C-alpha positions as CSV (number, residue, x, y, z in Angstrom):
1,M,89.8,79.5,139.8
2,E,92.8,77.8,138.2
3,Y,95.4,76.3,140.4
4,R,96.5,73.4,138.2
5,D,100.0,72.3,139.1
6,K,100.6,75.3,141.4
7,H,102.4,74.6,144.7
8,V,100.6,76.0,147.7
9,V,101.5,75.8,151.4
10,V,98.6,75.8,153.8
11,T,99.6,76.0,157.5
12,G,96.9,74.9,159.8
13,G,95.6,72.8,156.9
14,T,94.4,69.9,159.1
15,G,92.0,72.1,161.0
16,A,88.4,73.0,160.2
17,L,89.1,76.0,158.1
18,G,92.3,74.6,156.8
19,G,90.6,71.4,155.7
20,A,88.0,73.4,153.7
21,V,90.8,75.4,152.0
22,V,92.8,72.3,151.2
23,A,89.7,70.5,149.8
24,A,89.0,73.5,147.5
25,L,92.6,73.8,146.4
26,L,92.8,70.1,145.5
27,E,89.6,70.4,143.5
28,A,91.1,73.3,141.7
29,G,94.2,71.3,140.7
30,A,96.7,72.6,143.3
31,L,99.7,70.7,144.7
32,C,99.2,71.2,148.5
33,H,101.8,71.1,151.2
34,V,100.4,70.9,154.7
35,P,102.6,71.0,157.8
36,Y,101.4,69.4,161.0
37,I,102.7,68.7,164.5
38,H,100.6,65.8,166.0
39,E,100.3,62.5,164.2
40,A,96.6,62.3,165.1
41,E,96.1,65.3,162.9
42,A,97.4,63.5,159.9
43,E,95.7,60.3,160.7
44,R,92.2,61.8,160.8
45,F,92.8,64.2,157.8
46,P,90.4,63.1,155.1
47,H,92.7,64.1,152.2
48,R,95.8,62.4,153.6
49,R,96.0,59.9,150.7
50,H,95.4,62.4,147.9
51,E,98.0,62.2,145.2
52,R,98.5,66.0,145.1
53,L,98.8,66.4,148.9
54,T,102.0,66.3,150.9
55,L,101.8,66.2,154.6
56,I,104.9,67.5,156.4
57,A,105.5,66.2,159.9
58,G,107.0,68.0,162.9
59,A,106.9,71.5,161.5
60,N,107.2,74.0,164.4
61,L,106.2,77.2,162.6
62,A,107.6,79.4,165.3
63,D,111.1,78.0,164.8
64,E,113.1,79.7,162.1
65,A,115.1,76.6,161.1
66,A,112.0,74.5,160.8
67,V,110.2,77.0,158.6
68,A,113.3,77.4,156.4
69,R,113.4,73.6,155.9
70,L,109.7,73.5,155.1
71,Y,109.8,76.2,152.4
72,G,113.2,75.2,151.1
73,G,111.8,71.9,149.8
74,I,109.0,73.5,147.8
75,A,109.7,75.0,144.3
76,P,108.3,76.8,142.6
77,L,106.0,78.2,145.3
78,W,102.9,80.0,144.1
79,A,100.9,80.7,147.3
80,S,101.3,80.5,151.0
81,I,98.2,80.5,153.2
82,H,98.7,81.0,156.9
83,I,95.8,79.6,159.0
84,A,97.8,78.0,161.8
85,G,97.3,79.8,165.2
86,G,95.9,79.4,168.6
87,F,93.1,80.9,170.8
88,A,93.1,81.7,174.5
89,M,90.4,83.5,176.4
90,A,91.2,85.0,179.8
91,P,91.0,88.4,181.4
92,I,94.2,90.4,181.5
93,T,94.5,89.9,185.3
94,E,94.9,86.1,184.6
95,T,97.1,86.5,181.6
96,D,100.8,86.3,182.5
97,K,103.8,87.0,180.4
98,A,104.1,83.4,179.3
99,A,100.5,83.3,178.1
100,L,101.0,86.5,176.1
101,A,104.2,85.1,174.6
102,A,102.4,81.9,173.7
103,Q,99.7,83.8,171.8
104,L,102.3,86.0,170.0
105,E,104.4,82.9,169.1
106,T,101.4,80.8,167.9
107,N,99.7,83.6,165.9
108,L,102.1,86.4,165.0
109,V,105.6,84.9,165.0
110,S,104.6,81.8,163.1
111,C,102.8,84.0,160.5
112,F,105.8,86.4,160.2
113,L,108.3,83.5,159.7
114,C,106.1,81.8,157.1
115,C,105.6,85.1,155.3
116,R,109.4,85.7,155.3
117,A,110.1,82.2,153.9
118,A,107.4,82.5,151.3
119,V,108.7,85.9,150.1
120,R,112.2,84.4,149.8
121,A,110.8,81.5,147.8
122,M,108.7,83.7,145.5
123,K,111.3,86.4,144.7
124,G,112.7,85.9,141.3
125,T,110.0,83.5,140.2
126,G,107.5,86.1,138.8
127,G,105.6,86.5,142.1
128,G,102.9,84.8,144.0
129,R,100.3,85.2,146.7
130,I,100.2,85.3,150.5
131,V,97.1,85.1,152.5
132,N,97.1,85.5,156.3
133,V,94.3,84.9,158.8
134,A,93.6,87.7,161.3
135,S,90.3,87.9,163.2
136,R,87.4,90.1,163.8
137,P,88.8,91.5,167.1
138,A,91.9,92.5,165.2
139,L,89.7,94.9,163.2
140,E,87.3,95.7,166.1
141,P,89.5,95.5,169.2
142,R,86.6,96.2,171.6
143,L,85.3,92.8,170.7
144,G,88.6,91.4,172.2
145,A,87.6,92.1,175.8
146,G,88.4,89.1,177.8
147,M,90.9,87.8,175.2
148,T,93.4,90.7,175.0
149,A,96.5,88.5,174.3
150,Y,94.8,86.8,171.4
151,T,93.5,90.2,170.1
152,V,97.0,91.8,170.3
153,A,98.5,88.9,168.4
154,K,95.9,88.9,165.6
155,A,96.1,92.7,165.3
156,G,99.8,92.2,164.7
157,V,98.9,89.8,161.8
158,A,96.7,92.5,160.3
159,A,99.5,95.1,160.6
160,L,102.0,92.6,159.1
161,T,99.8,92.1,156.2
162,G,99.5,95.8,155.3
163,A,103.2,96.5,155.7
164,L,104.4,93.4,153.8
165,A,101.9,94.0,151.0
166,Q,103.6,97.4,150.3
167,E,107.1,95.9,150.7
168,V,106.8,93.1,148.1
169,V,104.3,94.4,145.5
170,G,107.3,95.2,143.2
171,D,108.2,91.5,143.2
172,G,104.7,90.6,142.0
173,I,103.7,89.2,145.4
174,L,100.2,90.2,146.6
175,V,99.7,89.9,150.3
176,N,96.2,89.9,151.9
177,A,94.4,88.6,154.9
178,V,90.9,87.5,156.0
179,A,89.4,88.4,159.3
180,P,86.8,85.8,160.3
181,S,84.2,86.2,163.1
182,I,83.3,83.0,165.0
183,M,83.0,80.3,162.3
184,D,80.5,77.5,162.2
185,T,82.7,74.5,163.3
186,P,81.8,71.5,165.5
187,A,84.1,72.8,168.2
188,N,82.5,76.2,168.3
189,R,79.0,74.7,168.3
190,K,80.0,72.5,171.3
191,D,81.5,75.5,173.2
192,M,78.5,77.8,172.5
193,P,75.5,75.5,172.2
194,K,73.0,78.4,172.7
195,A,74.4,80.5,169.8
196,N,72.5,81.1,166.6
197,F,74.7,79.0,164.3
198,A,72.9,80.3,161.2
199,L,74.6,83.7,161.6
200,W,78.1,82.3,161.6
201,P,80.1,82.1,158.4
202,K,80.7,78.5,157.2
203,V,84.3,77.4,156.8
204,E,83.6,76.7,153.1
205,E,82.5,80.3,152.6
206,V,85.6,81.7,154.3
207,A,87.7,79.3,152.2
208,A,86.2,80.6,149.0
209,T,87.4,84.1,149.9
210,I,90.9,82.8,150.7
211,L,91.1,80.9,147.4
212,F,90.3,84.0,145.4
213,L,92.9,86.1,147.2
214,A,95.5,83.4,146.7
215,S,94.6,82.8,143.0
216,P,96.1,84.1,139.8
217,E,92.7,85.7,139.2
218,N,93.4,88.2,142.0
219,K,95.5,90.7,140.0
220,V,95.0,93.9,142.0
221,T,93.9,93.3,145.6
222,R,96.8,93.7,148.1
223,G,97.1,94.9,151.7
224,A,93.5,94.1,152.4
225,V,92.2,92.5,155.6
226,V,88.9,91.3,154.4
227,P,86.1,90.9,157.0
228,V,84.4,87.5,156.6
229,Y,81.7,87.7,159.2
230,G,78.7,86.1,157.6
231,K,75.6,87.5,159.2
232,S,77.0,87.8,162.7
């Protein structure tokens, strides 16, 4: 897939999946813009010194002004990939309003604001691509038992993807999402040591799907929330 000299924002780009996406984009020739909050994230990021990578500090993606500044400095924007989010597992009886709001802010509000900023940047430039990250419970809500706040937030991301895809197709902007199951990451292996890791999708495999959806080669797919479950 050809990304040579194309500007791409990757939120959550310093995480496990984000790192795989950024690595693949850099290999394909993209100019990557990766916001982050904590300095430790940038310090341990393996691509931090790559000539086509720009790390952007202090970007609160749930803050309108911060998101506007982030996207206002990138032109022309080809793609925006929204991986940033958060996970919390708790029964509803132990999930208060603040915990629900935190999941909505981290997962849905941040995605919404980044989508809005990306659309504003892409309009009038011939179009572009947006890829969001939902989750398997967003498509199969019964799997969200014990993590209802997270499931509701990610279901919102899925709904946002479909609605926005229809809204902006006339501007040449194709909007899609992926919905991963549990991915094979060091953190997940540590948290679930007895799981069958061979069934989990690898982050590089999920990244490959994201790269296609965000690429110029994707000419017709829009409004999709693509399951990326591996064998699980």
